[in-house]
N, C-alpha and C positions, 0 to 999 in steps of 0.2 A: 623223598616230599611220598606218603606213604598216605594213600586212600582208605585205609583200615583202620575201623573206630579201634580204640584204646588202641594202636597201636602208632610208634614215634620214634623220630633218634633221638636220642642226647645227644646235646657236645657235652666237654669236662673239656674242664679248663686249664689249660698247657703252661705249663712254660720255660726256658726255653735259654739257655748262660754257656758256656763254652763247658763244664760240664756231660752236653746233654739234655734232652727236655724230660720233667715230670708231669706228670698228669694226673689228678688228684677226681678222684672221686669217697664218694663216703654214702652208706651204706646202714639202713635199716630192718627191712624185707626179704635178705638174703639170708637161705642158710647151710646153702651149696653152692660148690662151685667146684667146673671139668671146660680141660682145654682137651681141643683135638690138633694134633700135631701132625702135617703130608700129610694131607684133610686128601682121596684118593674115588671121586665119585658123590655119592648121592651120602651125605648124611639128615639126621632125624627124619622125614619126610611119617611125621606124626601130629595131635593134638595132644594135649592134655586138661583133663578135670577141670581141674583146678592151681595149678601150681603157672604160676609167673617167670619165665626166664629174663639176661638179658644178654643182647649176644655184643662179644665186642672181638677182629679182627684184628690182631696187635698184632702183628704180622704179613704183608702176606697180601692178599683179598681175594673176594668169593661174593658168590648171589643168596641172599637169604632170597625163595619166593613165600610169600606171604597171604593166607587166603582165610577167608571168611566163612565161604562157603558157598557166596554169593557175586563178590569178586576175589581179583589177584594183582598180588604189585610186586614189582624183584627192586629188591634192595641192595647196596653196589654199598659192598663196604670194605674198605681200602684202610683205612687208617688206624693206628690205638686209641687218638682219640673223641672220637666217634660212640654209640651205644646203640646197636634198635629193643627197645622192648618191646616183650615180648607176650601179649596174653596171656590167659588163658583160653579153650574153645579154639584156637586158631591155628591152620593149621601148616607148620611149617619145615618148610625143605631146605635143606645147604647143600649146595652144588652149585659148581666153575669157579675152583677151588689153582691159586696160583702155587707158582711154585714157595718152599719155605712158608705156607701160610700158619698160627696157630691162630686158632677161635679157640673162646675164652666163651661156657658159658653161665653166667650165674641161675643160680634159679631158686626160687621163693620157698619152698621143700625141698625136706628129706629123699631120697629116692623115695619111689612107690609106684611099683612092675602096673597095682592098681589107677592108675589115672590115668597111666599109655594111651591115646585110641591111635591105634596102627590102621585098621580098616577105611580107607572118604570115605567108603555108605556108608557105616556108622555114623563116621565123624557130619554127614549130611543131613541122618535123620534126628544124632541129636541135636544140633547144632538148631532146625526144625521144629524143635519138640517146644522149645525154649519158650 
């Protein structure tokens, strides 16, 4: 559970039978996907000005620390049926990865280096300006 405004977990329907489990997700607002395999250390450690993200841990597990400039939550992702929606202007850090982790990220916008805020003090300044 998260108390960060507009961040929320999404449970996706899944169907199991003798052949395995099928998880269903349908999207309209995502233009880019990328995934990180066998991550070590910290990933993310930034915010975006306009891009929203959906993070799904397809395998393994990890912690996602989300921060809106006034409060912080740690969200544990450990199954491929749950995604964490992280809107723009939320600082996020992915860390504490389990062995064999595959983290899928769906992004609302194509890559734009100018959309990234990589300095936490700059992030706070921009948040306070809103």
